[in-house]
C-alpha positions in Angstrom: -36.4 15.8 -20.0 -33.5 13.6 -21.0 -31.1 12.9 -18.2 -27.4 13.3 -19.1 -25.1 10.3 -18.9 -22.8 9.9 -16.0 -19.0 9.2 -16.3 -19.5 5.4 -16.0 -22.2 5.3 -18.7 -20.3 7.6 -21.0 -17.1 5.4 -21.1 -17.1 2.2 -23.2 -17.3 -1.1 -21.3 -14.1 -2.3 -23.0 -11.1 -0.4 -24.3 -7.9 -1.2 -26.2 -9.6 -3.9 -28.4 -11.1 -5.6 -25.4 -8.0 -5.6 -23.2 -9.4 -3.4 -20.5 -12.9 -3.9 -19.0 -14.3 -1.0 -17.0 -15.6 -2.0 -13.5 -16.6 1.1 -11.6 -15.9 4.8 -11.1 -13.2 5.6 -8.5 -13.1 9.4 -8.7 -13.9 12.4 -10.9 -12.1 15.8 -11.3 -12.6 18.9 -13.5 -11.1 17.4 -16.7 -10.6 13.7 -15.9 -12.3 10.7 -14.4 -10.6 7.6 -12.9 -12.1 4.1 -13.3 -11.3 0.7 -11.9 -10.8 -1.7 -14.7 -9.6 -5.3 -15.3 -6.5 -5.9 -17.5 -7.3 -9.1 -19.3 -3.8 -9.5 -20.5 -2.2 -9.4 -17.1 -5.2 -10.6 -15.1 -5.2 -7.8 -12.5 -7.0 -4.7 -11.5 -5.8 -1.3 -12.9 -6.6 2.3 -12.6 -7.8 3.8 -15.9 -7.8 7.6 -16.1 -9.7 9.3 -18.9 -9.0 12.9 -20.0 -11.8 14.9 -21.6 -9.8 16.3 -24.5 -12.8 17.5 -26.4 -14.2 19.6 -23.6 -10.9 21.1 -22.5 -10.9 24.8 -22.0 -7.4 25.3 -23.4 -4.6 23.3 -24.9 -2.8 23.7 -21.5 -5.0 21.0 -20.0 -4.2 18.6 -22.9 -0.5 19.3 -22.3 -0.9 18.5 -18.6 -2.4 15.2 -19.4 0.4 14.3 -21.8 2.9 15.5 -19.2 1.4 13.2 -16.5 1.8 10.2 -18.8 5.3 11.1 -19.7 6.5 11.7 -16.2 4.9 8.5 -14.7 6.5 6.4 -17.5 9.9 7.5 -16.3 9.3 6.9 -12.5 9.5 3.7 -10.5 9.0 3.8 -6.7 7.0 1.7 -4.2 5.0 4.7 -3.1 3.9 5.7 -6.6 1.5 3.9 -9.0 3.3 1.8 -11.5 2.9 3.0 -15.1 1.5 0.5 -17.6 0.6 2.5 -20.8 -1.3 5.4 -22.3 -3.2 5.5 -25.5 -5.8 7.5 -27.4 -9.2 6.0 -28.4 -12.4 7.6 -29.5 -10.9 11.1 -29.4 -10.0 10.8 -25.7 -6.7 10.2 -23.9 -6.4 7.3 -21.4 -3.7 6.6 -18.8 -3.4 3.1 -17.3 -1.5 2.7 -14.0 -1.3 0.2 -11.2 -4.4 0.0 -9.0 -3.2 0.7 -5.4 -5.5 -0.9 -2.8 -6.6 1.2 0.1 -8.6 4.3 0.9 -7.8 8.0 0.6 -6.8 10.1 3.6 -9.8 12.3 2.7 -12.1 9.3 3.2 -10.4 8.3 6.4 -10.5 11.8 7.8 -14.3 11.9 7.5 -14.4 9.3 10.3 -12.5 11.7 12.5 -9.0 13.0 13.2 -6.2 10.5 12.8 -3.8 9.5 15.5 -0.4 11.1 15.7 1.3 7.8 15.1 -0.5 7.5 11.8 0.6 11.0 10.9 4.2 10.1 11.7 4.0 7.1 9.4 2.5 9.4 6.7 5.4 11.8 7.1 8.0 9.1 6.9 6.5 7.5 3.8 6.0 10.7 1.9 9.5 11.9 2.9 11.0 9.0 0.9 8.7 9.7 -2.1 9.6 13.4 -2.2 13.3 12.6 -1.9 12.9 10.4 -5.0 10.9 12.9 -7.0 13.0 15.9 -6.1 16.2 13.9 -6.8 15.3 13.5 -10.5 17.1 15.6 -13.1 15.3 18.0 -13.4 13.3 17.7 -10.1 9.7 16.5 -10.4 7.3 18.7 -8.4 3.9 17.2 -7.7 2.2 20.6 -7.0 -1.1 19.1 -5.7 -0.5 17.0 -2.6 -3.7 16.9 -0.5 -5.7 14.2 1.4 -7.6 13.0 -1.6 -4.3 12.4 -3.5 -2.8 10.3 -0.6 -3.8 6.6 -0.3 -3.5 4.6 2.9 -2.9 0.9 2.1 -4.3 -1.9 4.3 -0.9 -2.4 5.9 -0.9 1.2 7.1 1.7 2.5 4.5 0.9 5.6 2.4 1.2 6.2 -1.4 1.0 9.4 -3.5 -1.2 9.4 -6.6 -2.7 11.8 -9.3 0.2 13.5 -11.1 -2.2 15.6 -13.2 -0.5 18.9 -11.9 3.0 17.7 -12.1 5.9 19.9 -13.3 9.1 18.4 -14.7 10.8 21.7 -15.6 11.9 24.4 -13.2 11.6 27.2 -15.8 8.8 26.2 -18.3 8.6 28.0 -21.5 5.7 30.4 -22.1 5.0 31.0 -18.4 3.6 28.8 -15.7 0.1 27.9 -14.8 -1.3 28.3 -11.3 -2.2 24.7 -10.4 -3.1 23.3 -7.0 -5.8 23.2 -4.3 -6.5 26.2 -2.0 -5.4 25.6 1.6 -2.7 23.1 0.5 -0.9 25.4 -2.0 2.2 27.2 -0.8 2.0 31.0 -1.1 4.6 31.1 -4.0 2.3 28.9 -6.1 -0.1 31.8 -6.4 2.7 33.6 -8.2 3.1 30.7 -10.7 6.4 29.6 -8.9 6.5 25.9 -7.9 9.6 24.3 -6.3 10.4 21.3 -4.2 9.7 23.3 -1.1 6.2 23.8 -2.3 5.6 20.1 -2.0 7.0 20.2 1.6 4.3 22.9 2.4 1.5 20.8 0.9 2.7 17.7 3.0 2.6 19.8 6.2 -0.8 21.1 5.4 -2.1 17.6 4.8 -0.6 16.4 8.1 -2.2 19.3 9.9 -5.6 18.4 8.3 -5.1 14.8 9.4 -4.5 15.8 13.0 -7.3 18.5 13.3 -9.9 17.0 10.9 -10.4 20.5 9.4 -9.4 22.1 6.1 -6.3 24.3 6.4 -8.1 27.5 5.2 -10.5 27.2 8.1 -7.7 27.1 10.7 -6.4 30.1 12.6 -3.9 32.2 10.7 -1.2 34.7 11.7 -0.3 37.0 8.8 0.1 34.8 5.6 0.9 31.7 7.6 -1.2 29.2 9.6 -1.0 29.5 13.4 0.0 25.8 14.0 0.0 26.0 17.8 -3.5 27.5 17.9 -4.8 25.1 15.3 -3.6 22.0 17.2 -4.7 23.4 20.6 -2.4 20.9 22.4 -3.8 17.9 20.4 -0.2 16.9 19.3 3.2 16.6 20.9 5.6 19.6 21.0 7.9 17.7 18.6 5.1 17.3 16.0 4.2 21.0 16.5 7.8 22.1 15.8 8.0 19.9 12.7 4.7 21.3 11.2 5.8 24.9 12.0 9.0 24.4 9.9 7.1 22.8 7.0 4.3 25.5 6.9 6.7 28.5 6.9 5.1 31.0 4.3 8.6 32.2 3.1 10.0 29.5 0.8 13.6 30.7 1.6 13.1 30.0 5.3 10.9 26.9 4.9 12.4 23.4 5.3 13.5 22.1 1.9 13.2 18.4 2.9 11.0 16.4 5.3 13.6 13.7 6.2 15.8 15.9 8.5 12.8 17.0 10.5 11.7 13.4 11.3 14.6 12.9 13.7 12.7 14.9 16.3 9.7 12.7 16.2 9.6 9.5 18.2 8.8 6.2 16.5 5.8 5.6 18.9 4.7 9.1 20.0 3.3 9.5 23.6 -0.3 10.6 24.1 -0.9 14.3 23.9 -1.4 16.4 27.0 -5.0 17.2 26.0 -5.9 13.5 25.6 -4.3 12.8 29.0 -6.2 15.6 30.8 -9.5 14.4 29.1 -8.8 10.8 30.3 -8.2 12.1 33.8 -11.5 14.2 33.8 -13.5 11.2 32.6 -12.0 9.1 35.5 -12.9 11.9 38.0 -16.5 12.0 36.6 -16.9 8.3 36.9 -15.5 8.4 40.5 -17.9 11.2 41.5 -20.9 9.4 40.2 -21.2 6.8 43.0 -19.6 3.9 44.9 -18.0 0.8 43.7 -19.9 -0.5 40.6 -19.0 -4.1 41.2 -20.2 -4.3 44.8 -23.3 -6.6 44.8 -24.7 -5.0 48.0 -24.4 -1.4 46.8 -25.4 -1.1 43.1 -25.1 2.3 41.6 -28.4 4.0 40.7 -27.9 7.3 38.7 -29.5 10.3 40.4 -32.4 11.6 38.4 -31.1 15.2 38.5 -27.4 14.7 37.6 -28.1 13.8 33.9 -25.9 10.8 33.9 -28.6 8.3 33.1 -29.8 10.3 30.0 -26.2 10.5 28.8 -25.7 6.7 29.3 -28.9 6.0 27.4 -27.8 8.3 24.6 -24.5 6.4 24.4 -26.4 3.2 24.2 -28.6 4.4 21.5 -25.6 5.7 19.6 -23.9 2.4 20.0 -27.0 0.6 18.6 -27.1 3.0 15.7 -23.4 2.6 14.9 -23.9 -1.2 15.1 -26.7 -1.0 12.6 -24.8 1.3 10.3 -21.7 -1.0 10.6 -23.8 -4.0 9.7 -25.4 -2.2 6.8 -22.0 -1.0 5.5 -20.5 -4.5 5.9 -23.5 -5.9 3.9 -22.9 -3.3 1.2 -19.2 -4.0 1.1 -19.8 -7.7 0.8 -22.4 -7.1 -2.0 -20.0 -4.8 -3.8 -17.2 -7.3 -3.5 -19.5 -10.1 -4.8 -20.4 -8.0 -7.8 -16.8 -7.1 -8.5 -15.9 -10.8 -8.2 -18.7 -11.7 -10.6 -17.4 -9.2 -13.1 -13.8 -10.2 -12.7 -14.4 -13.9 -12.8 -15.0 -14.2 -16.6 -11.8 -12.2 -17.2 -9.9 -14.4 -14.8 -11.2 -17.5 -16.5 -10.3 -16.0 -19.9 -6.8 -15.3 -18.6 -6.5 -18.9 -17.5 -7.7 -20.1 -20.8 -5.2 -17.9 -22.6 -2.5 -19.3 -20.3 -3.6 -22.9 -21.1 -3.6 -22.1 -24.8 -0.1 -20.6 -24.6 1.1 -23.6 -22.7 -0.4 -25.9 -25.4 1.3 -23.8 -28.1 4.6 -24.1 -26.3 4.3 -27.8 -26.0 3.3 -28.1 -29.7 6.3 -26.0 -30.6 8.6 -28.2 -28.5 7.1 -31.3 -30.2 7.7 -29.8 -33.6 11.2 -28.8 -32.7 11.9 -32.4 -31.6 10.4 -33.8 -34.8 12.5 -31.4 -36.8 15.6 -32.6 -34.9 14.7 -36.2 -35.5 14.1 -35.5 -39.2 17.4 -33.7 -39.4 19.1 -36.7 -37.7 17.4 -39.1 -40.2 18.5 -37.0 -43.1 22.1 -36.9 -41.8 22.0 -40.7 -41.4 20.6 -41.1 -44.9 23.3 -38.8 -46.3 26.0 -40.9 -44.5 24.5 -44.1 -45.9 24.3 -42.5 -49.4 28.0 -41.5 -49.1 28.9 -45.1 -48.1 26.9 -46.5 -51.0 28.6 -44.1 -53.4 32.0 -45.1 -52.0 31.1 -48.8 -52.4 29.8 -48.1 -55.9 33.1 -46.3 -56.7 35.1 -49.3 -55.4 33.0 -51.7 -57.5 33.3 -49.5 -60.5 37.1 -49.4 -60.0 37.2 -53.2 -59.8 35.1 -53.4 -62.9 37.4 -51.0 -64.7 40.5 -53.0 -63.7 38.8 -56.2 -64.8 37.7 -54.6 -68.1 41.3 -53.3 -68.6 42.6 -56.8 -68.1 40.0 -58.2 -70.5 40.9 -55.5 -73.0 44.5 -56.4 -72.8 43.6 -60.0 -73.3 41.5 -59.1 -76.3 44.3 -57.0 -77.8 46.8 -59.8 -77.3 44.5 -62.3 -78.9 43.8 -60.0 -81.9 47.6 -59.5 -82.3 48.2 -63.2 -82.3 45.5 -63.8 -84.8 46.9 -61.1 -87.1 50.4 -62.8 -86.9 48.8 -66.2 -87.6 47.0 -64.8 -90.6 50.1 -63.2 -91.8 52.5 -66.2 -91.4 50.0 -69.1 -91.8 51.2 -70.6 -88.5 48.4 -72.2 -86.6 50.3 -73.1 -83.5 50.0 -71.5 -80.0 53.6 -70.5 -79.7 55.5 -67.5 -81.1 59.2 -66.9 -81.5 60.0 -63.2 -81.1 63.6 -61.9 -81.3 64.5 -59.0 -79.1 64.7 -56.5 -81.9 61.6 -57.3 -84.0 58.7 -59.6 -84.9 59.4 -63.3 -84.8 59.4 -66.0 -87.5 56.2 -68.1 -87.9 58.0 -71.3 -87.2 58.2 -73.3 -84.0 61.7 -73.3 -82.4 61.3 -76.9 -81.3 61.1 -78.3 -84.8 64.8 -78.0 -85.1 65.4 -80.0 -81.8 66.8 -83.5 -82.1 64.4 -86.3 -81.5 65.7 -87.2 -78.0 65.3 -83.6 -76.8 61.8 -83.5 -78.2 60.9 -86.8 -76.5 62.1 -85.4 -73.2 59.8 -82.3 -73.7 56.9 -84.5 -74.5 57.5 -86.6 -71.4 57.8 -83.4 -69.3 54.6 -82.0 -70.7 52.8 -85.3 -69.9 54.1 -85.3 -66.3 53.1 -81.6 -66.0 49.6 -82.4 -67.4 49.1 -85.1 -64.8 50.5 -83.0 -61.9 48.4 -80.0 -62.8 45.3 -82.2 -63.0 45.9 -83.8 -59.6 46.8 -80.5 -57.9 44.0 -78.3 -59.4 41.2 -80.8 -59.6 41.7 -82.8 -56.3 44.2 -81.4 -53.8 43.8 -77.6 -53.9 40.0 -77.7 -54.2 39.7 -80.2 -51.3 41.9 -77.9 -49.1 39.8 -74.8 -50.1 36.5 -76.6 -49.4 37.8 -77.5 -45.9 38.9 -73.9 -45.4 35.4 -72.7 -46.4 34.0 -74.3 -43.2 36.0 -71.6 -41.4 36.1 -68.6 -43.8 32.8 -69.0 -45.6 31.7 -69.0 -49.2 34.7 -67.1 -50.6 36.8 -70.2 -50.3 34.2 -72.2 -52.2 34.4 -69.7 -55.0 38.2 -69.9 -55.0 38.0 -73.7 -55.2 35.8 -73.4 -58.3 38.1 -70.9 -59.8 41.1 -73.2 -59.2 39.3 -76.1 -60.9 38.4 -74.0 -63.8 41.9 -72.6 -64.2 43.3 -76.1 -63.9 41.2 -77.3 -66.7 42.4 -74.4 -68.9 46.0 -75.1 -67.9 45.7 -78.9 -68.7 44.1 -77.9 -72.1 47.1 -75.7 -72.9 49.6 -78.4 -71.9 47.8 -81.0 -73.9 47.8 -78.8 -77.0 51.5 -78.2 -76.6 52.2 -81.9 -76.3 50.1 -82.6 -79.4 52.0 -79.9 -81.4 55.4 -81.5 -80.5 54.1 -85.0 -81.3 52.8 -83.9 -84.8 56.0 -82.1 -85.9 58.4 -84.1 -88.3 61.5 -85.5 -86.8 64.9 -84.3 -87.9 68.4 -85.5 -87.1 71.0 -83.4 -85.6 73.1 -83.6 -88.8 70.2 -82.4 -90.9 69.7 -79.5 -88.6 73.4 -78.6 -88.7 73.5 -78.9 -92.5 70.5 -76.6 -92.9 72.1 -74.1 -90.6 75.3 -74.2 -92.7 73.5 -73.6 -95.9 71.6 -70.7 -94.5 74.9 -69.2 -93.5 76.3 -69.6 -97.0 73.3 -68.0 -98.5 73.8 -65.1 -96.3 77.3 -64.5 -97.9 75.8 -63.9 -101.3 74.3 -60.6 -100.2 70.9 -61.9 -99.1 69.4 -61.7 -95.7 72.0 -63.3 -93.3 69.6 -65.0 -90.9 71.9 -67.5 -89.3 74.7 -65.1 -88.6 72.8 -61.9 -87.7 69.6 -63.1 -86.1 69.9 -62.9 -82.3 69.0 -65.7 -80.0 65.3 -66.2 -80.0 63.1 -66.1 -76.8 59.9 -68.0 -76.4 56.9 -65.9 -75.1 53.7 -67.5 -74.1 50.7 -65.4 -75.3 47.6 -65.9 -73.2 44.8 -67.5 -75.1 41.1 -66.6 -75.0 40.2 -69.5 -72.7 42.6 -68.5 -69.9 41.4 -64.9 -70.1 37.8 -66.0 -69.8 38.7 -68.1 -66.8 40.2 -65.0 -65.0 37.1 -63.0 -65.9 34.8 -65.7 -64.6 36.7 -65.8 -61.3 36.5 -62.0 -60.9 32.8 -61.9 -61.7 32.1 -64.6 -59.1 34.1 -62.6 -56.5 32.1 -59.4 -57.3 28.8 -61.3 -56.9 29.9 -62.6 -53.6 30.8 -59.0 -52.5 27.4 -57.8 -53.6 25.7 -60.5 -51.6 27.6 -59.5 -48.5 26.7 -55.8 -49.0 23.0 -56.7 -49.2 23.2 -58.7 -46.1 24.8 -55.8 -44.2 22.1 -53.4 -45.3 19.4 -55.8 -44.2 21.1 -56.0 -40.8 21.1 -52.2 -40.4 17.5 -52.0 -41.5 16.5 -54.6 -38.9 18.4 -52.6 -36.2 16.6 -49.3 -37.1 13.1 -50.9 -37.1 
């Protein structure tokens, strides 16, 4: 016969695409089972609750599971399990909450009744939890507070778990479902009415079970209510008895609505109960009646064979040995279980550490990439600035070239105009006489000068030719060469330009002097006579040149050689500027490298 699978075997080992790894079963109810699992993403233990949707008797059970997840997702209190998420997988609903360390009150009660001090701590802790739940809008009613749903942490504090029966509406639509556990349910819950006072009744019943070690339905009753005094039998202080009587009132209208106001009657450290005091006194009397002083070396106590004390002492010894063996066995089992849990958790912890390392490496890589992008952006900006500087420099050079080209164009136009005039008038000289109102005559104005005046002009041109040669070929270049020792190569370029210009100027002066020396000589009288005849000819109705022609002005037209000298000087200056620019770029490149 095939054995059916248990809850742990029926649940997958991993859920949520491997995020949760199931470790062991914590508890099982009618329609749900709770497992301990490891959250690989957070690297911690969680409580994973599985709801059997397929085997649900009615849709109401599915609605309760969804309600528990919805209510827990909206709550946040130290005494409640923290909500993580809920999801559906494999046709089943799963709720993931914080794993609260500790044992249930039901498990602790199996060892015997709890001390009154622990019950006081329970009431104080649960009082704060109920004030938080009942203070919501609308109030949240747990409806199933009992010892198995209360956890005692290792530090002695208490927490409330399992909200599978929770109600978050005071008047639910479609009627209410009777939910709870017999013995801990308030009488009004059997009528489908649950209210904040119902949780107060359940807390009182749980505290009474903690003090007596018995289930509430097995305790003495008086009418519909529990007889608290008879149930305790003097095992608790009168203050605790009064508090439990107020909490376990069957009528919800007369029952205490909150636990906190009742705690003022309880002491922080309650005194021992009268029953325990009387029992201690009786044990003291029994020991005193058994014999003399046990520590006296000369009168050791020997139990009487008929009083039964020796058998009782042996029974206690055997019981102590048995408890010791059981304790050792339980300690070994606990250590073995802890070792197994550690072995199962260790791979997930290592995986979590690896994920953290990978995330840290990715963050470092992202920071490095961001730094590289910033450096690339900086280099791009620097390249853009250099490109703008180069464009500005190119624009300046282009502007200088345009100006030089304009000057050369003007020189070419002037030369072409002079050549046209020379072709039109047959005059081959380098001088032009232009009246203010029109084109000049193709004759030299100096041919009409007397011989003495022309001689003086020739002498002046000779002196100027010599002075220009000395100044432009010797003095000025020498001064500029000396200055180049301080200001650099530009002064050497200027010296060459001055020499070149001086040669051109001397050539012009020499040509002018040759022109004057080659012209025929006329006397002053001949010049005057020619002027008179010209005037008479003007009276006959022809062109009256002598009378109407305005005074002429002599304009020197730049020749091709002088224009070329200026162009050469500009070109040399541009080359020098280009060399300086290349030197600056080389210096910047050396600094970057």
